[in-house]
mmCIF file of the N, C-alpha and C atoms, coordinates in Angstrom:
data_MODEL
# 
_entry.id   MODEL 
# 
loop_
_atom_site.group_PDB 
_atom_site.id 
_atom_site.type_symbol 
_atom_site.label_atom_id 
_atom_site.label_alt_id 
_atom_site.label_comp_id 
_atom_site.label_asym_id 
_atom_site.label_entity_id 
_atom_site.label_seq_id 
_atom_site.pdbx_PDB_ins_code 
_atom_site.Cartn_x 
_atom_site.Cartn_y 
_atom_site.Cartn_z 
_atom_site.occupancy 
_atom_site.B_iso_or_equiv 
_atom_site.pdbx_formal_charge 
_atom_site.auth_seq_id 
_atom_site.auth_comp_id 
_atom_site.auth_asym_id 
_atom_site.auth_atom_id 
_atom_site.pdbx_PDB_model_num 
ATOM 1   N N  . MET A 1 1  ? -31.587 67.197 -81.607 1.00 0.00 ? 1  MET A N  1 
ATOM 2   C CA . MET A 1 1  ? -30.138 67.271 -81.581 1.00 0.00 ? 1  MET A CA 1 
ATOM 3   C C  . MET A 1 1  ? -29.558 65.884 -81.816 1.00 0.00 ? 1  MET A C  1 
ATOM 4   N N  . ASP A 1 2  ? -28.500 65.823 -82.552 1.00 0.00 ? 2  ASP A N  1 
ATOM 5   C CA . ASP A 1 2  ? -27.854 64.565 -82.863 1.00 0.00 ? 2  ASP A CA 1 
ATOM 6   C C  . ASP A 1 2  ? -26.954 64.156 -81.703 1.00 0.00 ? 2  ASP A C  1 
ATOM 7   N N  . LYS A 1 3  ? -27.168 62.951 -81.210 1.00 0.00 ? 3  LYS A N  1 
ATOM 8   C CA . LYS A 1 3  ? -26.402 62.459 -80.070 1.00 0.00 ? 3  LYS A CA 1 
ATOM 9   C C  . LYS A 1 3  ? -24.910 62.415 -80.359 1.00 0.00 ? 3  LYS A C  1 
ATOM 10  N N  . LYS A 1 4  ? -24.527 62.199 -81.621 1.00 0.00 ? 4  LYS A N  1 
ATOM 11  C CA . LYS A 1 4  ? -23.123 62.075 -81.968 1.00 0.00 ? 4  LYS A CA 1 
ATOM 12  C C  . LYS A 1 4  ? -22.401 63.411 -81.960 1.00 0.00 ? 4  LYS A C  1 
ATOM 13  N N  . LYS A 1 5  ? -23.117 64.481 -81.990 1.00 0.00 ? 5  LYS A N  1 
ATOM 14  C CA . LYS A 1 5  ? -22.504 65.809 -81.959 1.00 0.00 ? 5  LYS A CA 1 
ATOM 15  C C  . LYS A 1 5  ? -22.373 66.262 -80.519 1.00 0.00 ? 5  LYS A C  1 
ATOM 16  N N  . SER A 1 6  ? -21.400 67.113 -80.280 1.00 0.00 ? 6  SER A N  1 
ATOM 17  C CA . SER A 1 6  ? -21.259 67.655 -78.939 1.00 0.00 ? 6  SER A CA 1 
ATOM 18  C C  . SER A 1 6  ? -22.287 68.766 -78.726 1.00 0.00 ? 6  SER A C  1 
ATOM 19  N N  . LEU A 1 7  ? -22.580 69.008 -77.509 1.00 0.00 ? 7  LEU A N  1 
ATOM 20  C CA . LEU A 1 7  ? -23.515 70.069 -77.153 1.00 0.00 ? 7  LEU A CA 1 
ATOM 21  C C  . LEU A 1 7  ? -22.722 71.356 -76.974 1.00 0.00 ? 7  LEU A C  1 
ATOM 22  N N  . THR A 1 8  ? -22.868 72.272 -77.908 1.00 0.00 ? 8  THR A N  1 
ATOM 23  C CA . THR A 1 8  ? -22.145 73.540 -77.806 1.00 0.00 ? 8  THR A CA 1 
ATOM 24  C C  . THR A 1 8  ? -22.888 74.474 -76.857 1.00 0.00 ? 8  THR A C  1 
ATOM 25  N N  . GLU A 1 9  ? -22.170 75.459 -76.356 1.00 0.00 ? 9  GLU A N  1 
ATOM 26  C CA . GLU A 1 9  ? -22.823 76.445 -75.487 1.00 0.00 ? 9  GLU A CA 1 
ATOM 27  C C  . GLU A 1 9  ? -23.931 77.164 -76.233 1.00 0.00 ? 9  GLU A C  1 
ATOM 28  N N  . ASP A 1 10 ? -23.687 77.476 -77.497 1.00 0.00 ? 10 ASP A N  1 
ATOM 29  C CA . ASP A 1 10 ? -24.708 78.176 -78.282 1.00 0.00 ? 10 ASP A CA 1 
ATOM 30  C C  . ASP A 1 10 ? -25.984 77.355 -78.399 1.00 0.00 ? 10 ASP A C  1 
ATOM 31  N N  . LYS A 1 11 ? -25.842 76.056 -78.673 1.00 0.00 ? 11 LYS A N  1 
ATOM 32  C CA . LYS A 1 11 ? -27.018 75.192 -78.771 1.00 0.00 ? 11 LYS A CA 1 
ATOM 33  C C  . LYS A 1 11 ? -27.740 75.094 -77.431 1.00 0.00 ? 11 LYS A C  1 
ATOM 34  N N  . LEU A 1 12 ? -26.967 74.985 -76.371 1.00 0.00 ? 12 LEU A N  1 
ATOM 35  C CA . LEU A 1 12 ? -27.557 74.887 -75.043 1.00 0.00 ? 12 LEU A CA 1 
ATOM 36  C C  . LEU A 1 12 ? -28.292 76.175 -74.684 1.00 0.00 ? 12 LEU A C  1 
ATOM 37  N N  . ILE A 1 13 ? -27.670 77.306 -74.949 1.00 0.00 ? 13 ILE A N  1 
ATOM 38  C CA . ILE A 1 13 ? -28.302 78.597 -74.665 1.00 0.00 ? 13 ILE A CA 1 
ATOM 39  C C  . ILE A 1 13 ? -29.556 78.763 -75.513 1.00 0.00 ? 13 ILE A C  1 
ATOM 40  N N  . GLU A 1 14 ? -29.493 78.358 -76.775 1.00 0.00 ? 14 GLU A N  1 
ATOM 41  C CA . GLU A 1 14 ? -30.655 78.439 -77.657 1.00 0.00 ? 14 GLU A CA 1 
ATOM 42  C C  . GLU A 1 14 ? -31.815 77.597 -77.105 1.00 0.00 ? 14 GLU A C  1 
ATOM 43  N N  . PHE A 1 15 ? -31.502 76.392 -76.648 1.00 0.00 ? 15 PHE A N  1 
ATOM 44  C CA . PHE A 1 15 ? -32.529 75.528 -76.083 1.00 0.00 ? 15 PHE A CA 1 
ATOM 45  C C  . PHE A 1 15 ? -33.126 76.134 -74.811 1.00 0.00 ? 15 PHE A C  1 
ATOM 46  N N  . VAL A 1 16 ? -32.266 76.586 -73.901 1.00 0.00 ? 16 VAL A N  1 
ATOM 47  C CA . VAL A 1 16 ? -32.742 77.163 -72.639 1.00 0.00 ? 16 VAL A CA 1 
ATOM 48  C C  . VAL A 1 16 ? -33.570 78.415 -72.926 1.00 0.00 ? 16 VAL A C  1 
ATOM 49  N N  . SER A 1 17 ? -33.125 79.216 -73.866 1.00 0.00 ? 17 SER A N  1 
ATOM 50  C CA . SER A 1 17 ? -33.858 80.419 -74.264 1.00 0.00 ? 17 SER A CA 1 
ATOM 51  C C  . SER A 1 17 ? -35.265 80.049 -74.722 1.00 0.00 ? 17 SER A C  1 
ATOM 52  N N  . TRP A 1 18 ? -35.349 79.073 -75.604 1.00 0.00 ? 18 TRP A N  1 
ATOM 53  C CA . TRP A 1 18 ? -36.653 78.644 -76.131 1.00 0.00 ? 18 TRP A CA 1 
ATOM 54  C C  . TRP A 1 18 ? -37.514 78.042 -75.021 1.00 0.00 ? 18 TRP A C  1 
ATOM 55  N N  . GLU A 1 19 ? -36.918 77.176 -74.225 1.00 0.00 ? 19 GLU A N  1 
ATOM 56  C CA . GLU A 1 19 ? -37.665 76.466 -73.178 1.00 0.00 ? 19 GLU A CA 1 
ATOM 57  C C  . GLU A 1 19 ? -38.197 77.420 -72.110 1.00 0.00 ? 19 GLU A C  1 
ATOM 58  N N  . LEU A 1 20 ? -37.404 78.430 -71.738 1.00 0.00 ? 20 LEU A N  1 
ATOM 59  C CA . LEU A 1 20 ? -37.785 79.344 -70.655 1.00 0.00 ? 20 LEU A CA 1 
ATOM 60  C C  . LEU A 1 20 ? -38.380 80.654 -71.160 1.00 0.00 ? 20 LEU A C  1 
ATOM 61  N N  . ASP A 1 21 ? -38.419 80.824 -72.485 1.00 0.00 ? 21 ASP A N  1 
ATOM 62  C CA . ASP A 1 21 ? -38.920 82.058 -73.093 1.00 0.00 ? 21 ASP A CA 1 
ATOM 63  C C  . ASP A 1 21 ? -38.146 83.271 -72.568 1.00 0.00 ? 21 ASP A C  1 
ATOM 64  N N  . VAL A 1 22 ? -36.819 83.142 -72.598 1.00 0.00 ? 22 VAL A N  1 
ATOM 65  C CA . VAL A 1 22 ? -35.906 84.209 -72.194 1.00 0.00 ? 22 VAL A CA 1 
ATOM 66  C C  . VAL A 1 22 ? -35.021 84.495 -73.399 1.00 0.00 ? 22 VAL A C  1 
ATOM 67  N N  . PRO A 1 23 ? -34.845 85.762 -73.779 1.00 0.00 ? 23 PRO A N  1 
ATOM 68  C CA . PRO A 1 23 ? -33.990 86.065 -74.935 1.00 0.00 ? 23 PRO A CA 1 
ATOM 69  C C  . PRO A 1 23 ? -32.586 85.476 -74.769 1.00 0.00 ? 23 PRO A C  1 
ATOM 70  N N  . ALA A 1 24 ? -32.086 84.856 -75.817 1.00 0.00 ? 24 ALA A N  1 
ATOM 71  C CA . ALA A 1 24 ? -30.765 84.221 -75.775 1.00 0.00 ? 24 ALA A CA 1 
ATOM 72  C C  . ALA A 1 24 ? -29.670 85.223 -75.406 1.00 0.00 ? 24 ALA A C  1 
ATOM 73  N N  . GLU A 1 25 ? -29.873 86.487 -75.784 1.00 0.00 ? 25 GLU A N  1 
ATOM 74  C CA . GLU A 1 25 ? -28.872 87.516 -75.480 1.00 0.00 ? 25 GLU A CA 1 
ATOM 75  C C  . GLU A 1 25 ? -28.737 87.756 -73.976 1.00 0.00 ? 25 GLU A C  1 
ATOM 76  N N  . GLU A 1 26 ? -29.705 87.289 -73.205 1.00 0.00 ? 26 GLU A N  1 
ATOM 77  C CA . GLU A 1 26 ? -29.677 87.476 -71.750 1.00 0.00 ? 26 GLU A CA 1 
ATOM 78  C C  . GLU A 1 26 ? -29.152 86.245 -71.010 1.00 0.00 ? 26 GLU A C  1 
ATOM 79  N N  . ILE A 1 27 ? -28.734 85.222 -71.764 1.00 0.00 ? 27 ILE A N  1 
ATOM 80  C CA . ILE A 1 27 ? -28.235 83.992 -71.164 1.00 0.00 ? 27 ILE A CA 1 
ATOM 81  C C  . ILE A 1 27 ? -26.766 83.833 -71.529 1.00 0.00 ? 27 ILE A C  1 
ATOM 82  N N  . PHE A 1 28 ? -25.943 83.581 -70.521 1.00 0.00 ? 28 PHE A N  1 
ATOM 83  C CA . PHE A 1 28 ? -24.500 83.464 -70.692 1.00 0.00 ? 28 PHE A CA 1 
ATOM 84  C C  . PHE A 1 28 ? -24.021 82.146 -70.096 1.00 0.00 ? 28 PHE A C  1 
ATOM 85  N N  . PRO A 1 29 ? -22.827 81.684 -70.450 1.00 0.00 ? 29 PRO A N  1 
ATOM 86  C CA . PRO A 1 29 ? -22.312 80.452 -69.843 1.00 0.00 ? 29 PRO A CA 1 
ATOM 87  C C  . PRO A 1 29 ? -22.301 80.520 -68.309 1.00 0.00 ? 29 PRO A C  1 
ATOM 88  N N  . SER A 1 30 ? -22.063 81.711 -67.780 1.00 0.00 ? 30 SER A N  1 
ATOM 89  C CA . SER A 1 30 ? -22.002 81.874 -66.320 1.00 0.00 ? 30 SER A CA 1 
ATOM 90  C C  . SER A 1 30 ? -23.372 82.109 -65.683 1.00 0.00 ? 30 SER A C  1 
ATOM 91  N N  . SER A 1 31 ? -24.426 82.133 -66.482 1.00 0.00 ? 31 SER A N  1 
ATOM 92  C CA . SER A 1 31 ? -25.766 82.384 -65.931 1.00 0.00 ? 31 SER A CA 1 
ATOM 93  C C  . SER A 1 31 ? -26.158 81.289 -64.948 1.00 0.00 ? 31 SER A C  1 
ATOM 94  N N  . SER A 1 32 ? -26.560 81.723 -63.767 1.00 0.00 ? 32 SER A N  1 
ATOM 95  C CA . SER A 1 32 ? -27.027 80.791 -62.740 1.00 0.00 ? 32 SER A CA 1 
ATOM 96  C C  . SER A 1 32 ? -28.453 80.363 -63.062 1.00 0.00 ? 32 SER A C  1 
ATOM 97  N N  . LEU A 1 33 ? -28.697 79.055 -62.978 1.00 0.00 ? 33 LEU A N  1 
ATOM 98  C CA . LEU A 1 33 ? -30.041 78.544 -63.248 1.00 0.00 ? 33 LEU A CA 1 
ATOM 99  C C  . LEU A 1 33 ? -31.039 79.070 -62.224 1.00 0.00 ? 33 LEU A C  1 
ATOM 100 N N  . VAL A 1 34 ? -30.586 79.263 -60.997 1.00 0.00 ? 34 VAL A N  1 
ATOM 101 C CA . VAL A 1 34 ? -31.478 79.703 -59.929 1.00 0.00 ? 34 VAL A CA 1 
ATOM 102 C C  . VAL A 1 34 ? -31.583 81.228 -59.869 1.00 0.00 ? 34 VAL A C  1 
ATOM 103 N N  . SER A 1 35 ? -30.463 81.911 -59.679 1.00 0.00 ? 35 SER A N  1 
ATOM 104 C CA . SER A 1 35 ? -30.551 83.358 -59.456 1.00 0.00 ? 35 SER A CA 1 
ATOM 105 C C  . SER A 1 35 ? -30.723 84.169 -60.732 1.00 0.00 ? 35 SER A C  1 
ATOM 106 N N  . ASP A 1 36 ? -30.105 83.757 -61.842 1.00 0.00 ? 36 ASP A N  1 
ATOM 107 C CA . ASP A 1 36 ? -30.229 84.525 -63.085 1.00 0.00 ? 36 ASP A CA 1 
ATOM 108 C C  . ASP A 1 36 ? -31.455 84.137 -63.906 1.00 0.00 ? 36 ASP A C  1 
ATOM 109 N N  . LEU A 1 37 ? -31.769 82.842 -63.918 1.00 0.00 ? 37 LEU A N  1 
ATOM 110 C CA . LEU A 1 37 ? -32.884 82.372 -64.739 1.00 0.00 ? 37 LEU A CA 1 
ATOM 111 C C  . LEU A 1 37 ? -34.132 82.089 -63.909 1.00 0.00 ? 37 LEU A C  1 
ATOM 112 N N  . ASN A 1 38 ? -34.043 82.352 -62.614 1.00 0.00 ? 38 ASN A N  1 
ATOM 113 C CA . ASN A 1 38 ? -35.187 82.279 -61.697 1.00 0.00 ? 38 ASN A CA 1 
ATOM 114 C C  . ASN A 1 38 ? -35.865 80.912 -61.659 1.00 0.00 ? 38 ASN A C  1 
ATOM 115 N N  . LEU A 1 39 ? -35.069 79.852 -61.705 1.00 0.00 ? 39 LEU A N  1 
ATOM 116 C CA . LEU A 1 39 ? -35.630 78.512 -61.615 1.00 0.00 ? 39 LEU A CA 1 
ATOM 117 C C  . LEU A 1 39 ? -35.596 78.030 -60.167 1.00 0.00 ? 39 LEU A C  1 
ATOM 118 N N  . ASP A 1 40 ? -36.691 77.432 -59.719 1.00 0.00 ? 40 ASP A N  1 
ATOM 119 C CA . ASP A 1 40 ? -36.641 76.767 -58.422 1.00 0.00 ? 40 ASP A CA 1 
ATOM 120 C C  . ASP A 1 40 ? -36.133 75.348 -58.677 1.00 0.00 ? 40 ASP A C  1 
ATOM 121 N N  . ASP A 1 41 ? -35.972 74.549 -57.629 1.00 0.00 ? 41 ASP A N  1 
ATOM 122 C CA . ASP A 1 41 ? -35.406 73.207 -57.792 1.00 0.00 ? 41 ASP A CA 1 
ATOM 123 C C  . ASP A 1 41 ? -36.215 72.350 -58.753 1.00 0.00 ? 41 ASP A C  1 
ATOM 124 N N  . GLN A 1 42 ? -37.530 72.435 -58.656 1.00 0.00 ? 42 GLN A N  1 
ATOM 125 C CA . GLN A 1 42 ? -38.382 71.623 -59.523 1.00 0.00 ? 42 GLN A CA 1 
ATOM 126 C C  . GLN A 1 42 ? -38.242 72.060 -60.991 1.00 0.00 ? 42 GLN A C  1 
ATOM 127 N N  . ASP A 1 43 ? -38.269 73.363 -61.237 1.00 0.00 ? 43 ASP A N  1 
ATOM 128 C CA . ASP A 1 43 ? -38.115 73.868 -62.613 1.00 0.00 ? 43 ASP A CA 1 
ATOM 129 C C  . ASP A 1 43 ? -36.748 73.503 -63.190 1.00 0.00 ? 43 ASP A C  1 
ATOM 130 N N  . LYS A 1 44 ? -35.715 73.567 -62.352 1.00 0.00 ? 44 LYS A N  1 
ATOM 131 C CA . LYS A 1 44 ? -34.362 73.198 -62.787 1.00 0.00 ? 44 LYS A CA 1 
ATOM 132 C C  . LYS A 1 44 ? -34.347 71.731 -63.216 1.00 0.00 ? 44 LYS A C  1 
ATOM 133 N N  . MET A 1 45 ? -34.954 70.863 -62.414 1.00 0.00 ? 45 MET A N  1 
ATOM 134 C CA . MET A 1 45 ? -34.976 69.437 -62.740 1.00 0.00 ? 45 MET A CA 1 
ATOM 135 C C  . MET A 1 45 ? -35.803 69.168 -64.002 1.00 0.00 ? 45 MET A C  1 
ATOM 136 N N  . LEU A 1 46 ? -36.879 69.916 -64.197 1.00 0.00 ? 46 LEU A N  1 
ATOM 137 C CA . LEU A 1 46 ? -37.685 69.763 -65.409 1.00 0.00 ? 46 LEU A CA 1 
ATOM 138 C C  . LEU A 1 46 ? -36.898 70.186 -66.648 1.00 0.00 ? 46 LEU A C  1 
ATOM 139 N N  . LEU A 1 47 ? -36.156 71.270 -66.537 1.00 0.00 ? 47 LEU A N  1 
ATOM 140 C CA . LEU A 1 47 ? -35.316 71.725 -67.646 1.00 0.00 ? 47 LEU A CA 1 
ATOM 141 C C  . LEU A 1 47 ? -34.268 70.672 -67.986 1.00 0.00 ? 47 LEU A C  1 
ATOM 142 N N  . ILE A 1 48 ? -33.617 70.137 -66.966 1.00 0.00 ? 48 ILE A N  1 
ATOM 143 C CA . ILE A 1 48 ? -32.601 69.109 -67.178 1.00 0.00 ? 48 ILE A CA 1 
ATOM 144 C C  . ILE A 1 48 ? -33.230 67.856 -67.785 1.00 0.00 ? 48 ILE A C  1 
ATOM 145 N N  . ALA A 1 49 ? -34.404 67.472 -67.315 1.00 0.00 ? 49 ALA A N  1 
ATOM 146 C CA . ALA A 1 49 ? -35.087 66.293 -67.860 1.00 0.00 ? 49 ALA A CA 1 
ATOM 147 C C  . ALA A 1 49 ? -35.409 66.491 -69.338 1.00 0.00 ? 49 ALA A C  1 
ATOM 148 N N  . GLU A 1 50 ? -35.828 67.679 -69.708 1.00 0.00 ? 50 GLU A N  1 
ATOM 149 C CA . GLU A 1 50 ? -36.127 67.961 -71.113 1.00 0.00 ? 50 GLU A CA 1 
ATOM 150 C C  . GLU A 1 50 ? -34.850 67.885 -71.957 1.00 0.00 ? 50 GLU A C  1 
ATOM 151 N N  . LEU A 1 51 ? -33.759 68.415 -71.432 1.00 0.00 ? 51 LEU A N  1 
ATOM 152 C CA . LEU A 1 51 ? -32.476 68.317 -72.133 1.00 0.00 ? 51 LEU A CA 1 
ATOM 153 C C  . LEU A 1 51 ? -32.053 66.854 -72.276 1.00 0.00 ? 51 LEU A C  1 
ATOM 154 N N  . GLU A 1 52 ? -32.222 66.088 -71.217 1.00 0.00 ? 52 GLU A N  1 
ATOM 155 C CA . GLU A 1 52 ? -31.863 64.666 -71.256 1.00 0.00 ? 52 GLU A CA 1 
ATOM 156 C C  . GLU A 1 52 ? -32.659 63.946 -72.342 1.00 0.00 ? 52 GLU A C  1 
ATOM 157 N N  . ASN A 1 53 ? -33.951 64.226 -72.406 1.00 0.00 ? 53 ASN A N  1 
ATOM 158 C CA . ASN A 1 53 ? -34.792 63.589 -73.418 1.00 0.00 ? 53 ASN A CA 1 
ATOM 159 C C  . ASN A 1 53 ? -34.346 63.971 -74.824 1.00 0.00 ? 53 ASN A C  1 
ATOM 160 N N  . ARG A 1 54 ? -34.033 65.233 -75.036 1.00 0.00 ? 54 ARG A N  1 
ATOM 161 C CA . ARG A 1 54 ? -33.616 65.690 -76.366 1.00 0.00 ? 54 ARG A CA 1 
ATOM 162 C C  . ARG A 1 54 ? -32.264 65.131 -76.763 1.00 0.00 ? 54 ARG A C  1 
ATOM 163 N N  . MET A 1 55 ? -31.375 64.990 -75.797 1.00 0.00 ? 55 MET A N  1 
ATOM 164 C CA . MET A 1 55 ? -30.019 64.521 -76.084 1.00 0.00 ? 55 MET A CA 1 
ATOM 165 C C  . MET A 1 55 ? -29.909 62.995 -76.005 1.00 0.00 ? 55 MET A C  1 
ATOM 166 N N  . ASP A 1 56 ? -30.905 62.349 -75.416 1.00 0.00 ? 56 ASP A N  1 
ATOM 167 C CA . ASP A 1 56 ? -30.869 60.913 -75.163 1.00 0.00 ? 56 ASP A CA 1 
ATOM 168 C C  . ASP A 1 56 ? -29.643 60.554 -74.323 1.00 0.00 ? 56 ASP A C  1 
ATOM 169 N N  . VAL A 1 57 ? -29.379 61.410 -73.349 1.00 0.00 ? 57 VAL A N  1 
ATOM 170 C CA . VAL A 1 57 ? -28.277 61.263 -72.403 1.00 0.00 ? 57 VAL A CA 1 
ATOM 171 C C  . VAL A 1 57 ? -28.852 61.580 -71.034 1.00 0.00 ? 57 VAL A C  1 
ATOM 172 N N  . TYR A 1 58 ? -28.507 60.767 -70.052 1.00 0.00 ? 58 TYR A N  1 
ATOM 173 C CA . TYR A 1 58 ? -29.115 60.955 -68.734 1.00 0.00 ? 58 TYR A CA 1 
ATOM 174 C C  . TYR A 1 58 ? -28.047 61.175 -67.674 1.00 0.00 ? 58 TYR A C  1 
ATOM 175 N N  . LEU A 1 59 ? -28.214 62.270 -66.945 1.00 0.00 ? 59 LEU A N  1 
ATOM 176 C CA . LEU A 1 59 ? -27.298 62.612 -65.865 1.00 0.00 ? 59 LEU A CA 1 
ATOM 177 C C  . LEU A 1 59 ? -27.672 61.844 -64.612 1.00 0.00 ? 59 LEU A C  1 
ATOM 178 N N  . THR A 1 60 ? -26.704 61.667 -63.731 1.00 0.00 ? 60 THR A N  1 
ATOM 179 C CA . THR A 1 60 ? -27.017 61.092 -62.430 1.00 0.00 ? 60 THR A CA 1 
ATOM 180 C C  . THR A 1 60 ? -27.726 62.163 -61.609 1.00 0.00 ? 60 THR A C  1 
ATOM 181 N N  . PRO A 1 61 ? -28.489 61.769 -60.609 1.00 0.00 ? 61 PRO A N  1 
ATOM 182 C CA . PRO A 1 61 ? -29.130 62.781 -59.757 1.00 0.00 ? 61 PRO A CA 1 
ATOM 183 C C  . PRO A 1 61 ? -28.113 63.737 -59.137 1.00 0.00 ? 61 PRO A C  1 
ATOM 184 N N  . GLU A 1 62 ? -26.935 63.230 -58.812 1.00 0.00 ? 62 GLU A N  1 
ATOM 185 C CA . GLU A 1 62 ? -25.897 64.077 -58.215 1.00 0.00 ? 62 GLU A CA 1 
ATOM 186 C C  . GLU A 1 62 ? -25.402 65.121 -59.214 1.00 0.00 ? 62 GLU A C  1 
ATOM 187 N N  . GLU A 1 63 ? -25.221 64.714 -60.464 1.00 0.00 ? 63 GLU A N  1 
ATOM 188 C CA . GLU A 1 63 ? -24.777 65.655 -61.498 1.00 0.00 ? 63 GLU A CA 1 
ATOM 189 C C  . GLU A 1 63 ? -25.835 66.734 -61.719 1.00 0.00 ? 63 GLU A C  1 
ATOM 190 N N  . ALA A 1 64 ? -27.074 66.310 -61.800 1.00 0.00 ? 64 ALA A N  1 
ATOM 191 C CA . ALA A 1 64 ? -28.166 67.263 -62.028 1.00 0.00 ? 64 ALA A CA 1 
ATOM 192 C C  . ALA A 1 64 ? -28.261 68.260 -60.880 1.00 0.00 ? 64 ALA A C  1 
ATOM 193 N N  . GLU A 1 65 ? -28.108 67.769 -59.673 1.00 0.00 ? 65 GLU A N  1 
ATOM 194 C CA . GLU A 1 65 ? -28.210 68.653 -58.510 1.00 0.00 ? 65 GLU A CA 1 
ATOM 195 C C  . GLU A 1 65 ? -27.049 69.646 -58.450 1.00 0.00 ? 65 GLU A C  1 
ATOM 196 N N  . LYS A 1 66 ? -25.851 69.206 -58.833 1.00 0.00 ? 66 LYS A N  1 
ATOM 197 C CA . LYS A 1 66 ? -24.664 70.067 -58.770 1.00 0.00 ? 66 LYS A CA 1 
ATOM 198 C C  . LYS A 1 66 ? -24.625 71.116 -59.874 1.00 0.00 ? 66 LYS A C  1 
ATOM 199 N N  . ALA A 1 67 ? -25.345 70.899 -60.968 1.00 0.00 ? 67 ALA A N  1 
ATOM 200 C CA . ALA A 1 67 ? -25.328 71.848 -62.082 1.00 0.00 ? 67 ALA A CA 1 
ATOM 201 C C  . ALA A 1 67 ? -25.987 73.154 -61.652 1.00 0.00 ? 67 ALA A C  1 
ATOM 202 N N  . GLU A 1 68 ? -25.186 74.198 -61.575 1.00 0.00 ? 68 GLU A N  1 
ATOM 203 C CA . GLU A 1 68 ? -25.699 75.487 -61.120 1.00 0.00 ? 68 GLU A CA 1 
ATOM 204 C C  . GLU A 1 68 ? -25.725 76.545 -62.217 1.00 0.00 ? 68 GLU A C  1 
ATOM 205 N N  . THR A 1 69 ? -24.930 76.341 -63.273 1.00 0.00 ? 69 THR A N  1 
ATOM 206 C CA . THR A 1 69 ? -24.855 77.331 -64.350 1.00 0.00 ? 69 THR A CA 1 
ATOM 207 C C  . THR A 1 69 ? -25.031 76.637 -65.706 1.00 0.00 ? 69 THR A C  1 
ATOM 208 N N  . ILE A 1 70 ? -25.172 77.443 -66.733 1.00 0.00 ? 70 ILE A N  1 
ATOM 209 C CA . ILE A 1 70 ? -25.234 76.915 -68.095 1.00 0.00 ? 70 ILE A CA 1 
ATOM 210 C C  . ILE A 1 70 ? -23.957 76.143 -68.399 1.00 0.00 ? 70 ILE A C  1 
ATOM 211 N N  . GLN A 1 71 ? -22.816 76.680 -68.000 1.00 0.00 ? 71 GLN A N  1 
ATOM 212 C CA . GLN A 1 71 ? -21.529 76.016 -68.216 1.00 0.00 ? 71 GLN A CA 1 
ATOM 213 C C  . GLN A 1 71 ? -21.491 74.663 -67.513 1.00 0.00 ? 71 GLN A C  1 
ATOM 214 N N  . ASP A 1 72 ? -22.010 74.578 -66.296 1.00 0.00 ? 72 ASP A N  1 
ATOM 215 C CA . ASP A 1 72 ? -22.061 73.301 -65.576 1.00 0.00 ? 72 ASP A CA 1 
ATOM 216 C C  . ASP A 1 72 ? -22.870 72.275 -66.360 1.00 0.00 ? 72 ASP A C  1 
ATOM 217 N N  . LEU A 1 73 ? -24.022 72.697 -66.882 1.00 0.00 ? 73 LEU A N  1 
ATOM 218 C CA . LEU A 1 73 ? -24.863 71.785 -67.664 1.00 0.00 ? 73 LEU A CA 1 
ATOM 219 C C  . LEU A 1 73 ? -24.106 71.295 -68.889 1.00 0.00 ? 73 LEU A C  1 
ATOM 220 N N  . LYS A 1 74 ? -23.453 72.206 -69.585 1.00 0.00 ? 74 LYS A N  1 
ATOM 221 C CA . LYS A 1 74 ? -22.704 71.833 -70.780 1.00 0.00 ? 74 LYS A CA 1 
ATOM 222 C C  . LYS A 1 74 ? -21.646 70.794 -70.433 1.00 0.00 ? 74 LYS A C  1 
ATOM 223 N N  . GLN A 1 75 ? -20.920 71.009 -69.362 1.00 0.00 ? 75 GLN A N  1 
ATOM 224 C CA . GLN A 1 75 ? -19.858 70.080 -68.979 1.00 0.00 ? 75 GLN A CA 1 
ATOM 225 C C  . GLN A 1 75 ? -20.429 68.703 -68.624 1.00 0.00 ? 75 GLN A C  1 
ATOM 226 N N  . CYS A 1 76 ? -21.545 68.675 -67.905 1.00 0.00 ? 76 CYS A N  1 
ATOM 227 C CA . CYS A 1 76 ? -22.171 67.398 -67.536 1.00 0.00 ? 76 CYS A CA 1 
ATOM 228 C C  . CYS A 1 76 ? -22.588 66.622 -68.777 1.00 0.00 ? 76 CYS A C  1 
ATOM 229 N N  . PHE A 1 77 ? -23.290 67.279 -69.680 1.00 0.00 ? 77 PHE A N  1 
ATOM 230 C CA . PHE A 1 77 ? -23.752 66.604 -70.887 1.00 0.00 ? 77 PHE A CA 1 
ATOM 231 C C  . PHE A 1 77 ? -22.584 66.233 -71.800 1.00 0.00 ? 77 PHE A C  1 
ATOM 232 N N  . HIS A 1 78 ? -21.612 67.114 -71.904 1.00 0.00 ? 78 HIS A N  1 
ATOM 233 C CA . HIS A 1 78 ? -20.451 66.840 -72.747 1.00 0.00 ? 78 HIS A CA 1 
ATOM 234 C C  . HIS A 1 78 ? -19.712 65.586 -72.276 1.00 0.00 ? 78 HIS A C  1 
ATOM 235 N N  . ALA A 1 79 ? -19.570 65.423 -70.972 1.00 0.00 ? 79 ALA A N  1 
ATOM 236 C CA . ALA A 1 79 ? -18.894 64.236 -70.423 1.00 0.00 ? 79 ALA A CA 1 
ATOM 237 C C  . ALA A 1 79 ? -19.616 62.961 -70.835 1.00 0.00 ? 79 ALA A C  1 
ATOM 238 N N  . HIS A 1 80 ? -20.948 62.993 -70.811 1.00 0.00 ? 80 HIS A N  1 
ATOM 239 C CA . HIS A 1 80 ? -21.718 61.806 -71.195 1.00 0.00 ? 80 HIS A CA 1 
ATOM 240 C C  . HIS A 1 80 ? -21.670 61.576 -72.711 1.00 0.00 ? 80 HIS A C  1 
ATOM 241 N N  . LEU A 1 81 ? -21.696 62.640 -73.483 1.00 0.00 ? 81 LEU A N  1 
ATOM 242 C CA . LEU A 1 81 ? -21.665 62.498 -74.933 1.00 0.00 ? 81 LEU A CA 1 
ATOM 243 C C  . LEU A 1 81 ? -20.331 61.939 -75.412 1.00 0.00 ? 81 LEU A C  1 
ATOM 244 N N  . GLU A 1 82 ? -19.237 62.280 -74.714 1.00 0.00 ? 82 GLU A N  1 
ATOM 245 C CA . GLU A 1 82 ? -17.923 61.763 -75.086 1.00 0.00 ? 82 GLU A CA 1 
ATOM 246 C C  . GLU A 1 82 ? -17.854 60.252 -74.922 1.00 0.00 ? 82 GLU A C  1 
ATOM 247 N N  . HIS A 1 83 ? -18.622 59.717 -73.967 1.00 0.00 ? 83 HIS A N  1 
ATOM 248 C CA . HIS A 1 83 ? -18.584 58.281 -73.686 1.00 0.00 ? 83 HIS A CA 1 
ATOM 249 C C  . HIS A 1 83 ? -19.719 57.530 -74.368 1.00 0.00 ? 83 HIS A C  1 
ATOM 250 N N  . ALA A 1 84 ? -20.527 58.236 -75.158 1.00 0.00 ? 84 ALA A N  1 
ATOM 251 C CA . ALA A 1 84 ? -21.672 57.580 -75.817 1.00 0.00 ? 84 ALA A CA 1 
ATOM 252 C C  . ALA A 1 84 ? -21.228 56.827 -77.049 1.00 0.00 ? 84 ALA A C  1 
# 
């Protein structure tokens, strides 16, 4: 992914779908990382770390911990990309 481009929900859902082997049609902006996508805390942090590596953008531990949905992740990364 190009750092200069914003992270769209579609791109984020596509990445999460591929990373978790879950059909994209089953992932929504409101999907909970824990209850809908069945991630425990460690898996959630691994997913976020992989996104950070791909985007070359790094969230604070507080931001990563607060991200509960796909929409939350998009907003966190979008905020960092705007200031990059």
